[in-house]
NULOBA-846507 format. One line per 2 residues: number of its first residue (from 1); their letters; for each residue x, y, z of C-alpha. Coordinates in pm, 1 decimal. Example, Ala and Ser with C-alpha at 12.3 -4.5 7.8 and 13.67 -1.06 7.14 Angstrom:
BEGIN
1> AS> 1230.0:-450.0:780.0 ~ 1367.0:-106.0:714.0
// end
This chain:
BEGIN
1> XX> 10735.0:12371.8:6056.1 ~ 10563.2:12415.3:6393.6
3> XX> 10765.7:12374.9:6709.4 ~ 10616.2:12225.7:7022.2
5> XX> 10669.8:12434.5:7334.5 ~ 10794.6:12225.5:7625.2
7> XX> 10603.7:12308.0:7943.1 ~ 10794.7:12339.1:8269.8
9> XX> 10771.5:12017.2:8475.6 ~ 10556.6:12170.2:8751.5
11> XX> 10296.8:12289.9:8499.0 ~ 10306.6:11970.2:8291.0
13> XX> 10237.9:11767.7:8605.1 ~ 9937.7:11986.9:8690.7
15> XX> 9786.0:11916.1:8348.1 ~ 9860.7:11543.4:8349.3
17> XX> 9571.2:11300.1:8395.4 ~ 9593.6:10935.6:8496.0
19> XX> 9461.6:10686.4:8246.2 ~ 9300.2:10347.3:8271.2
21> XX> 8959.9:10178.4:8265.8 ~ 8680.0:10313.0:8483.0
23> XX> 8612.7:10099.4:8790.7 ~ 8236.3:10074.0:8766.3
25> XX> 8222.2:9869.5:9084.5 ~ 8385.5:10161.7:9269.4
27> XX> 8134.3:10397.9:9109.2 ~ 7851.2:10177.6:9238.6
29> XX> 8000.3:10171.7:9588.0 ~ 8037.5:10549.3:9584.2
31> XX> 7674.0:10595.8:9488.2 ~ 7561.8:10366.3:9772.0
33> XX> 7785.5:10519.1:10039.0 ~ 7752.4:10886.1:10141.6
35> XX> 7409.0:10959.7:9987.9 ~ 7214.4:10670.7:10145.7
37> XX> 7386.7:10729.7:10481.0 ~ 7278.5:11093.4:10477.8
39> XX> 6925.7:11001.2:10371.8 ~ 6892.9:10750.0:10657.5
41> XX> 7018.6:11006.2:10909.8 ~ 6771.7:11272.3:10787.2
43> XX> 6482.3:11027.6:10813.1 ~ 6592.8:10940.2:11168.7
45> XX> 6628.8:11310.3:11257.5 ~ 7002.8:11273.3:11327.5
47> XX> 7119.5:11491.3:11043.0 ~ 7444.4:11614.6:11202.4
49> XX> 7564.7:11259.2:11266.5 ~ 7465.7:11169.1:10912.4
51> XX> 7684.3:11452.8:10784.1 ~ 7980.9:11314.8:10980.3
53> XX> 7918.0:10961.0:10852.1 ~ 7889.5:11086.3:10494.6
55> XX> 8220.1:11276.5:10526.4 ~ 8386.5:10956.2:10649.0
57> XX> 8241.4:10760.7:10356.9 ~ 8368.0:11030.6:10119.6
59> XX> 8722.5:11016.2:10261.9 ~ 8717.7:10635.8:10242.7
61> XX> 8594.7:10661.6:9883.3 ~ 8902.1:10866.9:9792.9
63> XX> 9115.7:10573.9:9915.2 ~ 8898.2:10313.0:9739.2
65> XX> 9143.1:10213.7:9467.8 ~ 9163.0:9896.1:9254.2
67> XX> 9290.5:9590.8:9438.3 ~ 9177.1:9290.3:9632.0
69> XX> 8917.0:9289.0:9906.1 ~ 9173.4:9186.4:10165.4
71> XX> 9409.0:9472.8:10087.8 ~ 9112.8:9714.0:10081.6
73> XX> 9037.2:9639.1:10446.6 ~ 9372.2:9781.6:10552.8
75> XX> 9376.1:10060.2:10293.8 ~ 9033.0:10187.0:10403.3
77> XX> 9017.5:10073.5:10764.7 ~ 9343.4:10207.8:10907.7
79> XX> 9286.2:10567.9:10785.9 ~ 8925.8:10549.0:10909.6
81> XX> 9039.2:10451.6:11258.8 ~ 9288.1:10740.1:11255.9
83> XX> 9012.7:10975.7:11138.5 ~ 8782.8:10871.1:11422.6
85> XX> 9063.6:10938.7:11670.0 ~ 9127.5:11279.8:11514.9
87> XX> 8757.7:11366.2:11528.4 ~ 8746.5:11269.4:11895.8
89> XX> 9051.9:11477.9:11984.4 ~ 8938.1:11774.3:11775.1
91> XX> 8586.7:11777.2:11917.9 ~ 8691.6:11771.0:12283.5
93> XX> 8973.5:12014.7:12213.2 ~ 8735.3:12258.9:12048.0
95> XX> 8491.2:12231.3:12337.5 ~ 8735.0:12271.6:12627.4
97> XX> 9032.4:12471.1:12496.8 ~ 9069.1:12834.9:12406.1
99> XX> 9221.3:12943.5:12076.5 ~ 9591.0:12932.3:12171.2
101> XX> 9595.8:12589.5:12345.7 ~ 9378.6:12446.5:12068.5
103> XX> 9622.7:12573.8:11805.9 ~ 9913.7:12417.0:11993.5
105> XX> 9722.5:12087.3:12016.6 ~ 9652.3:12084.0:11644.1
107> XX> 10013.5:12177.8:11567.4 ~ 10133.2:11881.6:11773.8
109> XX> 9893.1:11652.8:11587.3 ~ 10035.7:11784.3:11261.0
111> XX> 10389.4:11703.7:11373.2 ~ 10296.5:11344.8:11465.8
113> XX> 10080.2:11284.4:11157.5 ~ 10339.7:11432.4:10923.9
115> XX> 10622.3:11216.8:11054.9 ~ 10405.1:10905.5:11051.8
117> XX> 10302.0:10972.8:10690.7 ~ 10660.8:10908.4:10580.0
119> XX> 10621.6:10537.5:10668.7 ~ 10414.0:10445.9:10362.1
121> XX> 10092.1:10501.8:10163.9 ~ 9854.0:10359.5:10426.6
123> XX> 10023.5:10558.7:10703.2 ~ 10004.6:10868.1:10483.2
125> XX> 9630.7:10818.4:10435.6 ~ 9591.3:10770.1:10810.3
127> XX> 9781.8:11092.6:10880.2 ~ 9564.5:11283.7:10635.5
129> XX> 9237.9:11161.6:10783.5 ~ 9364.2:11220.6:11138.3
131> XX> 9426.2:11589.2:11064.7 ~ 9121.3:11650.6:10845.1
133> XX> 8892.1:11492.9:11102.8 ~ 9060.1:11686.2:11385.8
135> XX> 8996.1:12011.8:11197.1 ~ 8633.0:11913.0:11138.7
137> XX> 8588.3:11815.4:11502.7 ~ 8728.3:12144.0:11629.1
139> XX> 8579.7:12371.2:11362.8 ~ 8235.7:12218.5:11301.6
141> XX> 8047.6:12240.0:11633.6 ~ 7744.9:12011.8:11667.6
143> XX> 7519.4:11908.3:11953.7 ~ 7640.1:11546.0:11978.5
145> XX> 7926.1:11439.1:12205.1 ~ 8269.3:11362.3:12064.2
147> XX> 8236.4:10986.8:12112.4 ~ 7908.5:10986.8:11920.1
149> XX> 8068.2:11170.8:11630.8 ~ 8363.9:10930.6:11634.6
151> XX> 8128.4:10632.3:11619.6 ~ 7937.4:10795.4:11333.5
153> XX> 8266.3:10848.5:11149.8 ~ 8361.2:10481.8:11194.7
155> XX> 8013.6:10375.6:11081.9 ~ 8037.7:10583.5:10765.3
157> XX> 8377.6:10446.4:10666.3 ~ 8277.6:10097.9:10782.9
159> XX> 7975.3:10105.3:10553.8 ~ 8201.4:10153.7:10252.0
161> XX> 8426.3:9870.3:10373.0 ~ 8117.2:9646.5:10396.5
163> XX> 8020.8:9743.0:10041.8 ~ 8375.2:9666.4:9925.5
165> XX> 8360.8:9320.0:10082.3 ~ 8004.1:9235.0:9982.3
167> XX> 7957.9:9367.7:9629.5 ~ 8120.7:9167.9:9347.7
169> XX> 8324.0:9327.9:9075.7 ~ 8221.5:9261.4:8713.0
171> XX> 8511.2:9020.5:8665.0 ~ 8421.9:8822.6:8975.2
173> XX> 8059.7:8754.4:8882.4 ~ 8154.2:8490.8:8625.0
175> XX> 8428.3:8333.7:8836.7 ~ 8510.7:8289.8:9203.2
177> XX> 8344.8:8569.5:9402.3 ~ 8617.2:8568.6:9667.2
179> XX> 8907.7:8647.4:9435.7 ~ 8816.3:8954.5:9235.9
181> XX> 9145.5:9141.3:9262.2 ~ 9384.5:8862.5:9361.9
183> XX> 9336.3:8649.8:9052.4 ~ 9381.8:8939.8:8811.5
185> XX> 9688.1:9059.2:9003.9 ~ 9862.1:8720.4:8980.7
187> XX> 9775.0:8682.9:8612.1 ~ 9917.3:9030.4:8547.8
189> XX> 10253.6:8911.2:8686.0 ~ 10275.6:8634.8:8425.2
191> XX> 10175.1:8882.1:8151.7 ~ 10446.1:9122.3:8272.8
193> XX> 10705.5:8842.5:8259.1 ~ 10602.6:8768.7:7898.9
195> XX> 10620.2:9138.3:7806.4 ~ 10971.0:9162.2:7950.8
197> XX> 11084.8:8854.1:7756.5 ~ 10947.3:9008.0:7435.8
199> XX> 11140.5:9327.6:7508.6 ~ 11477.3:9165.5:7591.6
201> XX> 11752.3:9322.0:7384.6 ~ 11542.5:9625.9:7288.8
203> XX> 11493.9:9978.8:7416.9 ~ 11171.3:9886.3:7599.1
205> XX> 11339.3:9628.5:7825.2 ~ 11401.7:9875.1:8108.1
207> XX> 11044.7:10000.6:8100.7 ~ 10905.2:9647.0:8100.4
209> XX> 11126.1:9550.8:8394.9 ~ 10976.7:9841.3:8589.7
211> XX> 10628.3:9725.1:8488.1 ~ 10712.0:9374.7:8614.6
213> XX> 10814.9:9521.1:8950.5 ~ 10484.4:9710.0:8974.4
215> XX> 10287.4:9393.8:8890.5 ~ 10473.0:9193.0:9154.8
217> XX> 10418.3:9466.5:9415.1 ~ 10046.7:9479.7:9336.3
219> XX> 10006.2:9101.3:9352.1 ~ 10199.9:9077.7:9677.0
221> XX> 9982.3:9344.4:9837.8 ~ 9667.4:9175.8:9710.1
223> XX> 9761.0:8835.5:9854.2 ~ 9921.9:8934.0:10183.2
225> XX> 9654.4:9160.1:10330.1 ~ 9506.6:9107.3:10678.4
227> XX> 9345.3:8770.8:10750.4 ~ 9188.8:8594.8:11046.7
229> XX> 9403.1:8284.8:10998.5 ~ 9776.0:8262.8:10945.9
231> XX> 9742.1:8052.4:10630.7 ~ 9497.9:8048.3:10340.5
233> XX> 9175.7:7881.9:10449.0 ~ 9062.9:7728.8:10116.7
235> XX> 9215.7:7508.9:9849.0 ~ 9145.7:7773.5:9582.5
237> XX> 9328.9:8041.6:9779.0 ~ 9624.3:7812.7:9852.5
239> XX> 9646.2:7732.8:9481.8 ~ 9646.1:8103.0:9395.2
241> XX> 9926.4:8164.0:9645.1 ~ 10125.8:7879.5:9493.2
243> XX> 10075.8:8024.5:9144.2 ~ 10212.2:8360.5:9262.4
245> XX> 10511.9:8191.4:9424.8 ~ 10576.3:8002.5:9099.2
247> XX> 10599.0:8335.9:8916.0 ~ 10891.9:8459.2:9128.5
249> XX> 11164.0:8240.0:8970.4 ~ 11020.8:8320.4:8627.1
251> XX> 11050.4:8691.7:8701.3 ~ 11404.0:8639.0:8828.3
253> XX> 11511.4:8453.5:8513.4 ~ 11346.5:8711.2:8285.2
255> XX> 11528.9:8991.1:8467.7 ~ 11858.2:8807.2:8425.0
257> XX> 11792.8:8773.1:8050.3 ~ 11711.8:9144.2:8028.3
259> XX> 12040.7:9221.8:8205.2 ~ 12233.4:9010.0:7953.4
261> XX> 12066.6:9206.3:7672.5 ~ 12065.5:8926.7:7416.5
263> XX> 11727.7:8880.5:7242.4 ~ 11549.3:8550.4:7302.1
265> XX> 11319.0:8358.8:7072.3 ~ 10954.9:8463.1:7049.9
267> XX> 10838.8:8133.0:7195.7 ~ 11003.6:8216.9:7530.0
269> XX> 10709.0:8444.9:7612.8 ~ 10442.4:8193.8:7508.3
271> XX> 10466.0:7990.1:7827.1 ~ 10409.3:8279.8:8072.9
273> XX> 10119.2:8406.5:7861.3 ~ 9949.9:8066.0:7873.9
275> XX> 10001.9:8059.0:8248.2 ~ 9837.6:8404.3:8273.5
277> XX> 9532.1:8273.3:8089.4 ~ 9522.1:7967.1:8315.6
279> XX> 9523.1:8190.2:8625.5 ~ 9239.0:8408.2:8499.7
281> XX> 9026.1:8111.1:8390.1 ~ 9131.5:7892.0:8684.3
283> XX> 9206.3:7618.9:8433.1 ~ 9488.7:7400.4:8302.4
285> XX> 9797.9:7537.1:8131.2 ~ 9781.8:7321.1:7819.1
287> XX> 10093.3:7244.6:7612.4 ~ 10393.7:7469.7:7673.6
289> XX> 10661.7:7567.2:7418.8 ~ 10972.4:7355.6:7376.5
291> XX> 11263.9:7458.7:7600.1 ~ 11568.5:7653.3:7486.8
293> XX> 11866.6:7590.0:7717.0 ~ 12158.4:7759.6:7547.6
295> XX> 12243.5:7991.6:7841.0 ~ 12216.8:7976.3:8222.2
297> XX> 11934.5:8232.5:8232.7 ~ 11741.4:8043.2:7962.3
299> XX> 11787.2:7718.7:8152.8 ~ 11661.8:7890.9:8466.8
301> XX> 11361.3:8023.7:8274.6 ~ 11270.5:7680.2:8139.9
303> XX> 11316.8:7514.9:8479.8 ~ 11093.7:7780.7:8640.0
305> XX> 10834.6:7731.2:8367.0 ~ 10834.2:7355.8:8425.0
307> XX> 10793.4:7397.5:8801.1 ~ 10512.7:7648.3:8742.9
309> XX> 10331.8:7402.3:8514.5 ~ 10357.6:7136.3:8784.5
311> XX> 10214.5:7381.6:9037.4 ~ 9922.3:7463.0:8807.1
313> XX> 9847.5:7093.1:8755.1 ~ 9817.7:7024.2:9127.0
315> XX> 9469.7:7038.9:9273.5 ~ 9579.1:7279.6:9545.0
317> XX> 9893.3:7453.0:9658.7 ~ 10086.9:7422.6:9979.3
319> XX> 10039.4:7618.0:10300.5 ~ 10328.2:7859.4:10258.1
321> XX> 10228.6:8223.6:10225.1 ~ 10386.8:8436.5:9952.1
323> XX> 10705.7:8618.4:10053.8 ~ 10580.6:8929.3:10232.6
325> XX> 10739.7:9268.7:10264.1 ~ 10996.0:9275.1:10544.0
327> XX> 10927.5:9587.1:10749.3 ~ 11066.0:9547.3:11101.1
329> XX> 10957.3:9797.4:11364.0 ~ 11299.4:9963.0:11354.9
331> XX> 11253.6:10053.4:10988.0 ~ 10913.0:10207.0:11058.9
333> XX> 11056.0:10416.8:11342.2 ~ 11352.1:10515.2:11123.5
335> XX> 11117.0:10630.8:10848.6 ~ 10905.1:10840.0:11086.8
337> XX> 11194.5:10992.9:11281.6 ~ 11450.2:11010.8:11000.4
339> XX> 11532.8:11314.7:10789.9 ~ 11233.7:11266.2:10559.2
341> XX> 10986.3:11221.5:10844.1 ~ 11124.6:11517.5:11038.7
343> XX> 11116.7:11751.4:10741.4 ~ 10765.5:11650.6:10640.6
345> XX> 10641.3:11656.7:11001.2 ~ 10769.6:12010.9:11056.8
347> XX> 10608.7:12143.0:10739.8 ~ 10276.2:11974.0:10812.8
349> XX> 10282.4:12106.7:11169.5 ~ 10357.9:12460.3:11052.1
351> XX> 10088.9:12454.3:10782.2 ~ 9823.0:12291.3:10995.7
353> XX> 9893.8:12499.0:11305.3 ~ 9917.4:12829.5:11118.8
355> XX> 9602.4:12761.2:10916.3 ~ 9410.4:12668.3:11233.6
357> XX> 9527.2:12986.4:11404.4 ~ 9430.8:13205.4:11105.7
359> XX> 9094.1:13030.9:11072.4 ~ 9012.6:13089.8:11439.5
361> XX> 9120.5:13453.3:11416.5 ~ 8895.8:13507.7:11113.7
363> XX> 8614.4:13324.8:11291.4 ~ 8634.9:13540.7:11604.4
365> XX> 8663.3:13852.8:11386.9 ~ 8329.0:13756.4:11223.1
367> XX> 8492.7:13736.5:10878.9 ~ 8279.2:13430.3:10815.4
369> XX> 7961.2:13629.6:10874.3 ~ 7680.9:13396.4:10978.4
371> XX> 7887.9:13083.1:10917.8 ~ 7998.8:12905.7:11236.8
373> XX> 8234.4:12651.9:11082.8 ~ 8605.4:12733.8:11042.2
375> XX> 8742.9:12388.0:10950.7 ~ 8782.4:12449.7:10575.1
377> XX> 9111.7:12641.3:10590.8 ~ 9312.3:12387.0:10799.3
379> XX> 9152.8:12090.6:10619.8 ~ 9252.7:12240.4:10284.4
381> XX> 9606.8:12300.3:10409.8 ~ 9635.9:11930.6:10501.0
383> XX> 9567.3:11817.7:10144.1 ~ 9789.9:12085.5:9997.2
385> XX> 10093.7:11995.2:10208.1 ~ 10081.4:11625.5:10107.3
387> XX> 10383.5:11548.6:9882.6 ~ 10241.2:11212.7:9770.6
389> XX> 9958.4:11399.5:9593.8 ~ 10203.1:11564.1:9354.9
391> XX> 10452.3:11851.8:9343.7 ~ 10369.6:12158.0:9553.2
393> XX> 10296.7:12399.1:9265.5 ~ 10083.1:12135.3:9091.9
395> XX> 9882.6:12071.9:9409.1 ~ 9822.1:12441.8:9466.4
397> XX> 9710.4:12507.4:9108.0 ~ 9480.0:12206.2:9098.8
399> XX> 9331.4:12276.9:9440.3 ~ 9261.8:12640.9:9361.7
401> XX> 9109.5:12567.8:9020.9 ~ 8909.3:12271.4:9150.9
403> XX> 8767.1:12463.4:9445.7 ~ 8663.5:12761.8:9232.6
405> XX> 8496.7:12533.0:8979.3 ~ 8326.9:12321.4:9244.7
407> XX> 8202.4:12621.1:9442.0 ~ 8058.7:12787.9:9132.3
409> XX> 7888.1:12466.9:9021.8 ~ 7739.0:12417.0:9367.2
411> XX> 7618.0:12778.7:9384.5 ~ 7424.5:12722.2:9063.6
413> XX> 7284.0:12385.8:9173.4 ~ 7191.3:12508.1:9522.3
415> XX> 6975.2:12779.5:9367.8 ~ 6751.0:12528.4:9187.8
417> XX> 6765.3:12201.3:9385.2 ~ 6492.3:12126.9:9640.7
419> XX> 6605.6:12085.9:10001.1 ~ 6699.6:11849.0:10144.9
421> XX> 6611.2:11579.2:9890.0 ~ 6785.0:11749.2:9599.3
423> XX> 7102.9:11801.5:9800.0 ~ 7099.0:11439.5:9919.2
425> XX> 7074.1:11323.3:9558.5 ~ 7364.6:11554.3:9473.5
427> XX> 7572.1:11391.7:9749.2 ~ 7498.1:11046.4:9604.1
429> XX> 7595.1:11159.5:9253.8 ~ 7921.4:11312.7:9378.1
431> XX> 8002.1:10993.9:9570.6 ~ 7964.1:10797.5:9247.8
433> XX> 8188.0:11040.0:9056.7 ~ 8473.0:11041.3:9311.3
435> XX> 8634.6:10714.3:9184.4 ~ 8649.6:10867.1:8836.0
437> XX> 8770.2:11207.4:8956.4 ~ 9074.2:11059.7:9134.4
439> XX> 9247.4:11057.1:8793.2 ~ 9322.6:11426.9:8842.5
441> XX> 9364.9:11619.5:9167.5 ~ 9182.5:11924.7:9032.7
443> XX> 8879.9:11720.6:8923.6 ~ 8876.2:11537.8:9256.1
445> XX> 8887.5:11870.9:9439.4 ~ 8592.3:12003.4:9238.8
447> XX> 8378.6:11696.4:9314.4 ~ 8471.2:11694.2:9684.4
449> XX> 8395.6:12067.5:9709.6 ~ 8044.7:12016.0:9572.2
451> XX> 7986.5:11718.6:9800.6 ~ 8104.1:11889.8:10119.6
453> XX> 7913.5:12211.0:10049.5 ~ 7600.4:12003.7:9995.5
455> XX> 7657.3:11816.7:10321.3 ~ 7708.0:12136.4:10517.6
457> XX> 7392.9:12288.4:10373.6 ~ 7190.2:11978.9:10459.9
459> XX> 7328.8:12017.0:10812.6 ~ 7175.2:12362.5:10839.9
461> XX> 7449.9:12598.8:10723.8 ~ 7373.1:12862.3:10459.2
463> XX> 7534.6:12866.6:10115.9 ~ 7911.6:12920.5:10158.5
465> XX> 8067.9:12907.7:9810.7 ~ 8229.6:13253.1:9817.3
467> XX> 8390.4:13211.6:10160.6 ~ 8519.7:12864.5:10067.8
469> XX> 8694.5:13006.1:9761.5 ~ 8857.8:13274.0:9974.2
471> XX> 8972.8:13024.3:10236.8 ~ 9114.1:12792.3:9972.5
473> XX> 9315.9:13068.4:9808.8 ~ 9444.1:13171.4:10152.6
475> XX> 9548.4:12811.1:10225.0 ~ 9724.7:12793.0:9887.9
477> XX> 9928.2:13104.2:9967.7 ~ 10011.0:12974.8:10316.0
479> XX> 10131.2:12635.2:10193.6 ~ 10339.4:12793.1:9917.4
481> XX> 10514.7:13012.5:10175.1 ~ 10574.0:12731.1:10425.0
483> XX> 10680.5:12495.9:10145.7 ~ 10965.8:12729.2:10055.0
485> XX> 11075.6:12815.8:10408.5 ~ 11425.7:12698.5:10499.2
487> XX> 11409.0:12457.2:10791.9 ~ 11673.3:12286.2:11000.4
489> XX> 11850.0:12011.5:10805.7 ~ 11901.8:11954.3:10436.5
491> XX> 11616.1:11994.2:10190.8 ~ 11498.2:11687.4:10002.4
493> XX> 11516.0:11469.0:10312.2 ~ 11225.1:11254.3:10198.4
495> XX> 11394.7:11166.1:9870.0 ~ 11726.7:11093.5:10040.9
497> XX> 11552.7:10876.5:10300.2 ~ 11391.0:10671.0:10021.0
499> XX> 11725.6:10632.6:9846.7 ~ 11892.0:10524.5:10171.0
501> XX> 11619.8:10263.6:10228.9 ~ 11667.5:10134.3:9874.4
503> XX> 12044.3:10115.8:9936.4 ~ 11995.6:9911.1:10253.5
505> XX> 11758.3:9672.2:10074.0 ~ 12003.3:9631.9:9784.0
507> XX> 12285.8:9563.4:10029.7 ~ 12084.3:9290.9:10206.0
509> XX> 11993.3:9131.0:9873.0 ~ 12348.4:9135.9:9736.8
511> XX> 12493.2:9005.3:10062.2 ~ 12248.9:8711.8:10059.0
513> XX> 12328.5:8624.4:9697.2 ~ 12706.3:8635.3:9746.9
515> XX> 12676.3:8417.6:10057.4 ~ 12540.7:8146.6:9821.0
517> XX> 12267.4:8057.5:10066.2 ~ 12029.9:7787.4:9949.3
519> XX> 11723.9:7962.0:10092.7 ~ 11550.5:8075.5:9774.3
521> XX> 11240.0:8195.7:9956.6 ~ 11454.3:8437.6:10154.0
523> XX> 11630.5:8547.6:9835.2 ~ 11304.4:8617.2:9655.3
525> XX> 11172.3:8812.4:9954.3 ~ 11490.3:9023.6:9963.0
527> XX> 11471.1:9075.3:9587.3 ~ 11110.9:9193.0:9614.5
529> XX> 11205.6:9438.2:9889.8 ~ 11502.0:9570.9:9689.9
531> XX> 11291.4:9639.6:9381.6 ~ 10998.1:9779.0:9580.3
533> XX> 11206.4:10028.8:9776.6 ~ 11381.1:10126.6:9454.1
535> XX> 11043.9:10192.0:9287.7 ~ 10937.6:10406.1:9585.5
537> XX> 11259.4:10606.2:9559.0 ~ 11205.8:10653.3:9184.3
539> XX> 10853.5:10785.6:9247.5 ~ 10975.3:11030.8:9510.8
541> XX> 11253.7:11152.3:9280.5 ~ 11011.8:11206.7:8989.8
543> XX> 10778.5:11412.7:9209.4 ~ 11066.6:11620.0:9346.0
545> XX> 11195.3:11687.1:8992.9 ~ 10856.0:11834.0:8899.0
547> XX> 10869.2:12095.2:9176.3 ~ 10942.5:12461.4:9114.9
549> XX> 11312.7:12518.1:9035.1 ~ 11378.4:12659.8:9383.8
551> XX> 11277.8:12323.5:9533.4 ~ 11377.6:12084.9:9253.4
553> XX> 11744.4:12186.7:9273.3 ~ 11774.8:12029.0:9618.7
555> XX> 11732.3:11677.9:9475.4 ~ 11940.7:11714.9:9161.0
557> XX> 12158.3:11409.8:9099.4 ~ 11942.0:11168.2:9297.9
559> XX> 11808.8:11011.8:8977.7 ~ 12164.4:10916.2:8880.1
561> XX> 12217.0:10738.3:9213.3 ~ 11883.5:10558.2:9169.6
563> XX> 11994.7:10445.1:8822.5 ~ 12315.0:10297.6:8970.3
565> XX> 12111.1:10118.5:9235.7 ~ 11881.2:9980.7:8967.1
567> XX> 12173.8:9843.9:8765.9 ~ 12319.5:9695.2:9084.9
569> XX> 11997.1:9511.1:9174.5 ~ 11958.0:9387.4:8815.5
571> XX> 12318.5:9263.9:8818.2 ~ 12260.9:9094.3:9153.6
573> XX> 11962.2:8911.7:9005.9 ~ 12168.0:8796.3:8708.1
575> XX> 12441.1:8678.1:8946.7 ~ 12189.2:8481.9:9154.0
577> XX> 12062.5:8296.1:8847.9 ~ 12416.2:8229.7:8723.8
579> XX> 12531.6:8100.3:9062.7 ~ 12239.9:7857.3:9069.9
581> XX> 12349.4:7714.4:8734.9 ~ 12730.6:7720.2:8753.9
583> XX> 12825.5:7782.8:9117.4 ~ 13055.3:8076.6:9032.5
585> XX> 13038.2:8425.3:8885.0 ~ 13180.6:8526.9:8550.8
587> XX> 13457.7:8783.1:8534.6 ~ 13213.2:9030.3:8378.3
589> XX> 12966.1:8992.8:8662.9 ~ 13228.8:9029.9:8936.0
591> XX> 13377.0:9337.1:8765.2 ~ 13035.4:9499.3:8723.7
593> XX> 12947.0:9442.2:9086.6 ~ 13273.5:9601.7:9195.4
595> XX> 13233.7:9899.2:8959.7 ~ 12870.7:9959.0:9057.9
597> XX> 12948.6:9939.1:9429.5 ~ 13225.7:10199.2:9387.5
599> XX> 13004.6:10426.2:9175.2 ~ 12721.8:10400.2:9427.4
601> XX> 12952.7:10491.7:9714.2 ~ 13078.5:10799.5:9528.1
603> XX> 12726.7:10909.6:9439.8 ~ 12605.0:10863.6:9795.6
605> XX> 12891.2:11070.4:9935.8 ~ 12829.4:11347.1:9681.4
607> XX> 12460.3:11375.9:9772.7 ~ 12490.9:11306.5:10143.5
609> XX> 12289.7:10985.3:10116.4 ~ 12376.5:10719.7:10371.9
611> XX> 12422.8:10411.6:10153.7 ~ 12590.9:10107.4:10316.0
613> XX> 12914.7:9979.3:10165.1 ~ 12823.9:9701.7:9924.4
615> XX> 12989.9:9360.0:9955.1 ~ 13210.4:9269.8:9660.4
617> XX> 13233.6:8928.5:9500.6 ~ 13547.3:8734.5:9574.0
// end
């Protein structure tokens, strides 16, 4: 009998590929972004600015993920603005500063961008583009002024944003053009509620509850993106918002049933599934299954289903926006300046500053030969030091393999393609492939390597595949060394900061439920924040566990604390539903809250995680 060999976590993560359907609309946008921009610039004899615009479109294409148009504006626009600022600072710094002051400037940028990246995914993307663009500005000298390059960068990223807003997705062509991602996101919430109800009492219940949290997070982000008006401006959008709000009590009741662990009848999931179909088709709900009211959570589920049906039958919803994520300015500052932000900021600053210094030294020593650009080494270090792109060893392996593959492929293509038209076509093809390549960091690196080498050659630089491989391997070694350096403070600060944030959110949610406040909108908003921060902590813990053993040991035991927090939030949800129905907690619920609060406090003290003392039911 053959035995399967279990790979170490850091290697298994490097080989893992994301799955899911191909976003052909993103492929179309990628094909229409960098390539046409470069072609227009060449025809207008402004090739260098076209290269900058194409790089901006490429970076925006990496962030062009599935979601609604409104959320895409923030996801693409904020990093682009940060990139333009970085390009401006890098260009003027490279023009007016000598090597040592320029290195200090870039190191300071790394410290700021690294700390800011701890705030969230959009801030992380902004920090990445700030540093990459600063390296390009300082290490890719061109004739145009810094402000012209910054405007070209904004134009390149802005062109992709325009494509994202103007081009319909396949699912939106047959329906309402305005709601391509929002409608699917809301329908997915109702499907996730039905899946959880089907799984109640079985081993898959925990996994389906996590899937419900992800669906709610995605729908909330899709509906609460930036807007010109405070409230939804059309009846269709108000109705969609009301349908999302109607899903919140359903999700709460389903979570309470999952906590109880007693299987429910199959017809309990029929109602949410019919509501999901009604959302996607923008139609009526039709007949719903007969109610089953044998327990408080079942009564809550049926009441929520009835209220949802009434919402669907109305011509339009109210003017209340969905409960949004509560992120006060103090929390953002705490995330950037806390232990996680400080640790990440120091490592980014060290990697970025050291790589810039080495790149300049090699440049002045003529190691690059006839090449004048030295941006590749610090730009590579920026991507390698990003913890949200995967564990350190996984990032290094994928980056090295992807760069070698991409450079070799480009060397072969550059020998046969006509210039510049063949290289421009290659840029367009790579732009179209980027949305597919984001499934694996190594594949994405290979595609980006081909695209950037083609851009640089169109800009007048000779073929640079061999030197780019050498610089990438040097950056990999540098980041591995810095990643293992002992710094001031305790390792694993980012994971502990996420756990502490999840603890604070759980405390606020539990305190609100035990106060028996009648404000359900506030309760649902607090519940969403508790589950979202918990999911973020779980993601950070999983990435840390897949590091090399020397790094993974610093976060051992954090998954157990996260599991206690998860049970506490689930129990709080069950208590909220029970209090609505009976006005008092059962002895089992009160005892579980007390036990979980004590266990959480012990776990937090053992790991040095600052978790607030949880209120206990009277």
